[in-house]
N, CA, C and O atoms as a DFTB+ gen file, in Angstrom:
340 C
 N C O
     1  1      44.760       1.780     -23.017
     2  2      43.820       0.622     -23.644
     3  2      43.147       1.306     -24.836
     4  3      42.331       2.228     -24.834
     5  1      43.787       0.508     -26.039
     6  2      43.140       1.032     -27.040
     7  2      41.627       0.307     -27.475
     8  3      41.257      -0.865     -27.411
     9  1      40.973       1.490     -27.920
    10  2      39.465       1.010     -28.230
    11  2      39.487       1.088     -29.398
    12  3      39.954       1.947     -30.146
    13  1      38.834      -0.074     -29.625
    14  2      38.164      -0.308     -31.345
    15  2      37.326       0.713     -31.948
    16  3      36.695       1.470     -31.211
    17  1      37.270       0.793     -32.963
    18  2      36.436       1.858     -33.682
    19  2      35.061       1.042     -33.378
    20  3      34.917      -0.127     -33.020
    21  1      34.075       2.082     -33.650
    22  2      32.671       1.369     -33.160
    23  2      32.128       0.612     -34.126
    24  3      32.175       1.068     -35.269
    25  1      31.522      -0.644     -33.913
    26  2      31.394      -1.920     -34.632
    27  2      30.178      -1.538     -35.964
    28  3      30.008      -2.201     -36.988
    29  1      29.521      -0.400     -35.594
    30  2      28.580      -0.193     -36.394
    31  2      28.654       0.950     -37.281
    32  3      28.076       0.856     -38.364
    33  1      29.225       1.926     -37.015
    34  2      29.565       3.068     -37.803
    35  2      30.947       3.329     -38.189
    36  3      31.064       4.354     -38.860
    37  1      32.097       2.650     -37.940
    38  2      33.263       2.615     -37.652
    39  2      33.999       3.722     -37.245
    40  3      35.164       3.907     -37.596
    41  1      33.194       4.670     -36.317
    42  2      33.829       5.983     -36.072
    43  2      34.711       5.831     -34.808
    44  3      34.248       5.117     -33.918
    45  1      35.388       6.153     -34.697
    46  2      36.590       6.489     -33.646
    47  2      36.235       7.275     -32.373
    48  3      36.783       7.104     -31.284
    49  1      35.061       8.333     -32.687
    50  2      35.025       9.441     -31.578
    51  2      34.153       8.708     -30.566
    52  3      32.944       8.564     -30.747
    53  1      34.811       8.239     -29.473
    54  2      34.057       7.366     -28.527
    55  2      34.415       7.662     -27.162
    56  3      35.560       8.095     -27.031
    57  1      33.704       7.536     -26.075
    58  2      33.666       7.964     -25.022
    59  2      32.952       6.827     -24.014
    60  3      32.276       5.848     -24.330
    61  1      33.383       7.357     -22.562
    62  2      33.071       6.337     -21.386
    63  2      31.836       6.935     -20.990
    64  3      31.777       8.160     -20.881
    65  1      30.680       6.094     -20.723
    66  2      29.418       6.213     -20.282
    67  2      29.774       6.186     -18.853
    68  3      30.734       5.481     -18.544
    69  1      29.071       6.927     -17.806
    70  2      29.397       6.663     -16.231
    71  2      27.952       6.695     -15.939
    72  3      27.283       7.701     -16.174
    73  1      27.431       5.572     -15.412
    74  2      26.033       5.348     -15.162
    75  2      25.874       5.309     -13.656
    76  3      25.635       4.234     -13.107
    77  1      25.998       6.463     -12.942
    78  2      25.760       6.804     -11.400
    79  2      26.842       6.013     -10.733
    80  3      26.692       5.277      -9.757
    81  1      27.911       6.249     -11.360
    82  2      28.946       5.727     -10.683
    83  2      28.821       4.304     -10.337
    84  3      29.634       3.915      -9.499
    85  1      27.943       3.394     -10.817
    86  2      27.828       1.680     -10.651
    87  2      28.066       1.082     -12.112
    88  3      28.040      -0.148     -12.111
    89  1      28.268       1.608     -13.230
    90  2      28.176       0.915     -14.341
    91  2      28.918       1.984     -15.399
    92  3      28.791       3.198     -15.562
    93  1      29.703       1.026     -16.002
    94  2      30.427       1.958     -16.976
    95  2      30.212       1.276     -18.402
    96  3      29.846       0.111     -18.561
    97  1      30.510       2.231     -19.454
    98  2      30.183       1.920     -20.775
    99  2      30.920       2.581     -21.710
   100  3      31.424       3.662     -21.409
   101  1      31.099       2.008     -23.032
   102  2      31.506       2.645     -23.923
   103  2      30.591       3.090     -25.003
   104  3      30.164       2.149     -25.672
   105  1      30.193       4.214     -25.341
   106  2      29.683       5.014     -26.309
   107  2      30.226       5.455     -27.566
   108  3      31.330       5.955     -27.784
   109  1      29.235       5.180     -28.403
   110  2      30.005       6.000     -29.385
   111  2      29.227       7.334     -29.935
   112  3      28.024       7.360     -30.192
   113  1      30.037       8.321     -30.054
   114  2      29.294       9.909     -29.964
   115  2      28.844      10.209     -31.574
   116  3      28.034      11.084     -31.877
   117  1      29.384       9.497     -32.353
   118  2      28.437       9.492     -33.680
   119  2      26.942       8.947     -33.916
   120  3      25.925       9.512     -34.319
   121  1      27.208       7.612     -33.505
   122  2      25.968       6.883     -34.057
   123  2      24.949       6.970     -32.674
   124  3      23.761       7.254     -32.829
   125  1      25.494       6.714     -31.369
   126  2      24.888       6.560     -30.169
   127  2      25.193       5.460     -29.479
   128  3      24.962       5.321     -28.278
   129  1      25.864       4.412     -30.399
   130  2      25.731       2.795     -29.711
   131  2      26.615       3.030     -28.479
   132  3      27.399       3.943     -28.219
   133  1      26.217       1.826     -27.734
   134  2      26.850       1.859     -26.577
   135  2      27.528       0.214     -26.063
   136  3      26.889      -0.820     -26.258
   137  1      28.197       0.223     -25.739
   138  2      28.871      -1.365     -25.335
   139  2      28.330      -2.150     -24.233
   140  3      27.483      -1.471     -23.652
   141  1      28.434      -2.990     -23.848
   142  2      28.349      -3.794     -22.722
   143  2      28.535      -3.135     -21.834
   144  3      29.147      -2.087     -22.041
   145  1      28.064      -3.479     -20.371
   146  2      28.607      -2.604     -19.185
   147  2      29.268      -3.282     -18.250
   148  3      28.909      -4.440     -18.038
   149  1      30.208      -2.801     -17.602
   150  2      31.097      -3.021     -16.888
   151  2      31.344      -2.407     -15.441
   152  3      30.986      -1.266     -15.147
   153  1      31.796      -3.013     -14.830
   154  2      31.674      -2.589     -13.239
   155  2      32.971      -1.316     -13.317
   156  3      32.913      -0.350     -12.556
   157  1      33.886      -1.446     -14.134
   158  2      34.856      -0.280     -14.031
   159  2      35.245       0.113     -15.353
   160  3      35.001      -0.727     -16.218
   161  1      35.818       1.235     -15.750
   162  2      36.133       1.660     -16.919
   163  2      36.888       0.488     -17.773
   164  3      36.365       0.320     -18.874
   165  1      37.993      -0.347     -17.504
   166  2      38.635      -1.214     -17.525
   167  2      37.998      -2.184     -18.342
   168  3      38.274      -2.562     -19.481
   169  1      36.938      -2.580     -17.420
   170  2      36.066      -3.791     -17.823
   171  2      34.982      -3.482     -18.905
   172  3      34.483      -4.428     -19.516
   173  1      34.595      -2.197     -19.170
   174  2      33.865      -2.043     -19.888
   175  2      34.216      -1.679     -21.474
   176  3      33.646      -1.884     -22.546
   177  1      35.429      -1.044     -21.073
   178  2      36.445      -1.235     -22.396
   179  2      36.925      -2.075     -23.202
   180  3      37.215      -2.001     -24.396
   181  1      37.011      -3.202     -22.156
   182  2      37.180      -4.742     -22.709
   183  2      36.163      -5.219     -23.109
   184  3      36.370      -5.985     -24.050
   185  1      35.017      -5.113     -22.797
   186  2      33.669      -5.431     -23.416
   187  2      33.625      -5.016     -24.829
   188  3      33.504      -5.682     -25.857
   189  1      33.793      -3.358     -24.560
   190  2      33.647      -2.794     -25.893
   191  2      34.280      -3.410     -27.076
   192  3      33.816      -3.639     -28.193
   193  1      35.697      -3.670     -26.461
   194  2      36.741      -4.161     -27.780
   195  2      36.497      -5.600     -28.259
   196  3      37.081      -5.944     -29.287
   197  1      35.472      -6.731     -27.449
   198  2      35.299      -7.957     -27.593
   199  2      34.136      -7.634     -28.934
   200  3      34.074      -8.530     -29.775
   201  1      33.343      -6.549     -29.122
   202  2      32.505      -6.394     -30.177
   203  2      33.199      -6.028     -31.464
   204  3      32.595      -5.792     -32.511
   205  1      34.395      -5.999     -31.330
   206  2      35.197      -5.329     -32.581
   207  2      34.937      -6.608     -33.805
   208  3      35.253      -7.748     -33.467
   209  1      34.375      -6.394     -35.177
   210  2      34.376      -7.370     -35.929
   211  2      35.585      -7.251     -36.774
   212  3      35.577      -7.546     -37.969
   213  1      36.446      -6.891     -36.250
   214  2      38.130      -7.063     -36.926
   215  2      38.487      -6.049     -37.869
   216  3      39.635      -6.014     -38.313
   217  1      37.424      -5.035     -38.299
   218  2      37.568      -4.365     -39.471
   219  2      37.894      -3.152     -38.723
   220  3      37.848      -2.217     -39.522
   221  1      38.140      -2.826     -37.791
   222  2      38.663      -1.135     -37.276
   223  2      39.819      -1.245     -37.741
   224  3      40.247      -2.233     -38.338
   225  1      40.627       0.120     -37.418
   226  2      41.959       0.522     -37.856
   227  2      42.899      -0.293     -37.003
   228  3      44.009      -0.721     -37.321
   229  1      42.288      -0.423     -35.923
   230  2      43.507      -1.189     -34.785
   231  2      43.924      -2.817     -35.570
   232  3      45.046      -3.222     -35.874
   233  1      42.796      -3.402     -35.717
   234  2      42.877      -4.776     -35.873
   235  2      42.841      -5.072     -37.617
   236  3      43.331      -6.076     -38.136
   237  1      42.382      -4.336     -38.113
   238  2      42.626      -4.330     -39.731
   239  2      44.537      -4.175     -40.379
   240  3      45.053      -4.513     -41.443
   241  1      45.008      -3.624     -39.341
   242  2      46.386      -3.574     -39.261
   243  2      47.192      -4.905     -39.057
   244  3      48.212      -5.166     -39.695
   245  1      46.780      -5.512     -38.349
   246  2      47.461      -6.918     -38.350
   247  2      47.315      -7.796     -39.240
   248  3      46.397      -7.636     -40.044
   249  1      48.173      -8.960     -39.344
   250  2      48.293      -9.408     -40.409
   251  2      46.758     -10.534     -40.643
   252  3      46.033     -10.635     -41.633
   253  1      46.702     -11.082     -39.616
   254  2      45.238     -11.640     -39.705
   255  2      44.238     -10.659     -39.785
   256  3      43.406     -11.031     -40.613
   257  1      43.943      -9.573     -39.296
   258  2      42.648      -8.801     -40.161
   259  2      42.632      -8.608     -41.511
   260  3      41.678      -8.613     -42.289
   261  1      44.083      -8.395     -41.747
   262  2      44.117      -8.070     -43.221
   263  2      43.645      -9.354     -43.939
   264  3      42.863      -9.390     -44.889
   265  1      44.163     -10.260     -43.418
   266  2      43.953     -11.779     -44.400
   267  2      42.120     -11.586     -44.401
   268  3      41.441     -11.669     -45.424
   269  1      41.659     -11.360     -43.228
   270  2      40.172     -11.763     -43.088
   271  2      39.838     -10.830     -44.040
   272  3      39.243     -11.182     -45.059
   273  1      40.204      -9.462     -43.803
   274  2      39.499      -8.553     -45.089
   275  2      39.552      -9.063     -46.254
   276  3      38.561      -8.902     -46.967
   277  1      40.686      -9.806     -46.778
   278  2      40.817      -9.675     -48.243
   279  2      39.874     -11.300     -48.559
   280  3      39.556     -11.640     -49.698
   281  1      39.573     -12.078     -47.383
   282  2      38.840     -13.482     -47.602
   283  2      37.148     -12.548     -47.652
   284  3      36.390     -12.861     -48.570
   285  1      36.862     -11.875     -47.029
   286  2      35.412     -11.132     -47.037
   287  2      35.176     -10.628     -48.280
   288  3      34.111     -10.854     -48.855
   289  1      36.342      -9.747     -48.926
   290  2      35.954      -9.028     -50.219
   291  2      35.812     -10.112     -51.536
   292  3      35.239      -9.823     -52.586
   293  1      36.513     -11.521     -51.219
   294  2      36.720     -12.419     -52.097
   295  2      35.268     -13.184     -52.185
   296  3      34.829     -13.614     -53.251
   297  1      34.599     -13.297     -50.966
   298  2      33.332     -13.801     -50.744
   299  2      32.456     -12.855     -51.237
   300  3      31.658     -13.247     -52.089
   301  1      32.419     -11.536     -50.849
   302  2      31.497     -10.938     -51.547
   303  2      31.723     -10.857     -53.034
   304  3      30.711     -10.990     -53.721
   305  1      32.419     -10.740     -53.412
   306  2      32.713     -10.705     -55.127
   307  2      32.071     -11.821     -55.379
   308  3      31.042     -11.647     -56.031
   309  1      32.370     -13.166     -55.027
   310  2      31.938     -14.128     -56.000
   311  2      30.402     -14.035     -55.426
   312  3      29.557     -13.898     -56.311
   313  1      30.022     -14.077     -54.377
   314  2      28.436     -13.700     -54.540
   315  2      27.489     -12.850     -55.332
   316  3      26.278     -13.004     -55.490
   317  1      28.594     -11.565     -55.974
   318  2      27.959     -10.755     -56.913
   319  2      27.811     -11.611     -58.235
   320  3      26.880     -11.686     -59.036
   321  1      29.311     -12.364     -58.181
   322  2      29.093     -12.905     -59.653
   323  2      28.061     -13.956     -59.682
   324  3      27.475     -13.905     -60.763
   325  1      27.638     -14.831     -58.965
   326  2      26.964     -16.102     -59.075
   327  2      25.493     -16.033     -59.679
   328  3      24.597     -15.451     -59.068
   329  1      25.344     -16.476     -60.558
   330  2      24.193     -16.395     -61.400
   331  2      22.564     -16.666     -60.210
   332  3      22.289     -17.494     -59.342
   333  1      22.058     -15.827     -60.626
   334  2      20.606     -15.516     -59.931
   335  2      19.486     -16.372     -60.343
   336  3      19.101     -16.391     -61.512
   337  1      18.987     -17.035     -59.473
   338  2      18.011     -18.112     -59.559
   339  2      16.791     -17.472     -59.971
   340  3      15.768     -18.138     -60.132
């Protein structure tokens, strides 16, 4: 299963955290963020991937990911150019 990059720091240096063999979670080795817990490794990875903000390298390569990134950039530029009150 492809693990999406960390939604907080964008690092792809991730690992599985085993909590006493009862719960599993994906954790970022760069910033320390850990994802939702799952009862097994696969469910923990699925839960982690659900945190993706569609800007990781895996998602941005998809057409809808590129379209989303372009729209966010347009909105950001519009916000910067808007007159201040």
